[in-house]
C-alpha angles and dihedrals in degrees: 000000000000095000091055090055092048093050092048091048091049090054090050094057097044095081144331089236109095091201091058091045091052090051089054092049090050090060092059121085133231120333094359091061091052093045091049089064092069089071097052110122096236091155088069086073095051092107097030123110114274091249090064091055092048090048090054096050092045086063087070084086087076092061115105123245120316091000088073095069090040088055094052090047097047096043089045088056096043095045091048089053095051092046095044091245098312094112092069090062101029101035116025095058089059095054120101117272095260093057103034098086097044089046091053092045089052094046091052088057093060093111094048122095109285122225090220138327117201 
């Protein structure tokens, strides 16, 4: 959908800081909030300490409604990609109970076709 691409692109250009981008996405409602996540610069945490990556995905708890699970899934996928799969083992188990399963589900999709990856 064209709107989804526009929202993801808008998130991408807001900042290079994925924490700031996630805060912006959390302010959006419904589908826009979930689509916004596709523009979050997760790759900027590729060389960060694991705690930084966990801290980012834990912020999914600030997302409204259904966007919360979408956030855990997408960031689980994206963080698994940038860590060559290590995040599923070294990150998802350390996430709060609400986000652990969607994170793992997302991480397991790392070899599937990605919607986008900024």
